[in-house]
N, C-alpha and C positions, 0 to 999 in steps of 0.2 A: 459730419458736415452735410448740409442739405443745400440744394439749389431750388429756388422758387421761380416758376415761370408764370407771369401774369400776362394774359392776352386780352387786348381790348380792341374793339372796332369803333373808331370814332365817326361821328356824323360828318357829313361833307362840310368842309371849311372850318372845322373845329380844331384842326391839328395845331394851329399856332397857339391857341390858349392851352391846349393839352401839353405842349412841350414845356411851357413855363411851370405848370403844375407838376409834371414828372420830374423836372429839375429840382423843384422845391422838395418833393418827396425824397429824392435821393439825398439831398443835402441834410435833411433831418435824419434819414436812415444812417448816414455816416456816423452819427453820434449814438446810435442804438447799440446796446450791448449785443455782441455776437455777430454784427454785420461785418462781412469780409470785403465785399465788393459787388459790382453789378454793371450791367450795360442795358441800353435801350435800343431796340431794333425796329425798323420800319419795313414792311413787306415791299418787295420790288414789284410783285404782281398786283397787289392791292394796297396802295399807299394809306388807306384808311385803317389798316390793321397794324397795330403796334404790339411788340412783345418786350417785356422787361424781364431780364434774367438776373437774379441776385443770389449771392452765396452767403450762407449763414453758418456759424459754428455748429449749431445744432437746431433741431426742430423747435425746442422750447424758446430759443431766442427769436426765431421767426414768429412763432405764435404770440409772443409778448409784443413784438412790434406790430403784427397784424391787427391786434386788438387795441393798440395804444390810441389815446385821444388824438395825438398828433397825426397819425396816419389816417384815422377815421375822418378827421376834418378835411384832409386833402381828398380822400376818396369821395367825400360828399360834394366837393367842388368839381371833381371829374365826372361824377355820375350823369349830370345833364348833358355832357358832351359826347357820351358814348351811345352807339346805336343799339347795343345789346349788352346783356350782363357780362361783366368781366369773368374770365375763366382763370382760376388759380390752380396750379399744379405744383406739388411739393415732391421732390425726389431726393432720396439718399444717394450720396456719391458712392459708387461701387468701386471698391478697391480689391485687388487680388482675385478678381473673378467671382467674389461673393455676391449673391443676389440679395438685395435688400428691398424694402417696401417703397412704394410710390403711390400717391393718390392725387386726385383732382377734385376741385370744388367749383361749381358755378356760383357766382355771387350776383 
């Protein structure tokens, strides 16, 4: 199982449009193979910073969704609303104290 954390900083006054796109992305992810669940968080200290945390059955399921046409179309709509590149981090869920890999990608 992996957790994917996507951090975006939206331009001022773009949050309203961003919310509808993030909801659209989640509704499409619900139908993606391996998607388990997720949530969207907004920073208390800087309301322009939003984090999406999603859980996937495995890294391959996330990678398939990440490169899917459906997701890329929504990412394309989100891109003009963000102030800087989104940061994507993928983490293996650690169980039993075992250390597993994690990595981050700036997009």
